[in-house]
C-alpha positions, -999 to 999 in steps of 0.1 A, spaced: -584 383 154 -621 377 152 -631 414 154 -612 420 122 -633 394 104 -661 417 93 -678 390 70 -686 369 101 -705 398 117 -723 412 86 -754 419 106 -737 437 136 -726 473 135 -688 474 133 -686 495 164 -704 467 184 -684 437 172 -659 438 201 -687 440 226 -706 411 211 -675 390 211 -669 398 247 -705 394 260 -722 368 237 -702 336 233 -735 317 229 -740 336 197 -705 341 184 -693 305 187 -720 289 166 -717 317 141 -680 312 137 -684 274 133 -711 280 107 -694 306 86 -658 310 96 -626 297 82 -605 270 98 -583 299 113 -615 316 127 -625 283 144 -591 280 159 -593 316 171 -627 312 187 -615 281 206 -584 300 218 -605 330 228 -632 311 248 -615 279 256 -624 243 247 -649 237 275 -669 270 269 -668 263 231 -682 228 237 -709 241 260 -721 267 236 -721 242 206 -741 217 227 -768 242 233 -777 243 196 -786 216 171 -754 214 151 -754 214 113 -735 185 97 -705 207 89 -704 222 124 -706 187 139 -677 176 118 -656 207 128 -665 202 165 -652 166 163 -621 175 143 -611 205 165 -624 194 199 -630 156 196 -666 167 207 -694 144 196 -724 148 218 -746 128 195 -721 99 192 -722 100 155 -685 93 151 -682 66 178 -664 35 166 
């Protein structure tokens, strides 16, 4: 469960992590894709759903690794970098 992954939320008070996860997907999703493990990425997709995850990722300029993970996990490629 994401709230147990303290290293992902090093800059948030431990008592606030659950609230942040519930109320700030626009912050949590990119954070998990940037710093989380493969299991964390799966968890965030399960928590917020594929469409919400795609929406939140598309609001930010994705780093190369995030872009790759978005494509691998969600077949999401808003910049058409992986089009054949």
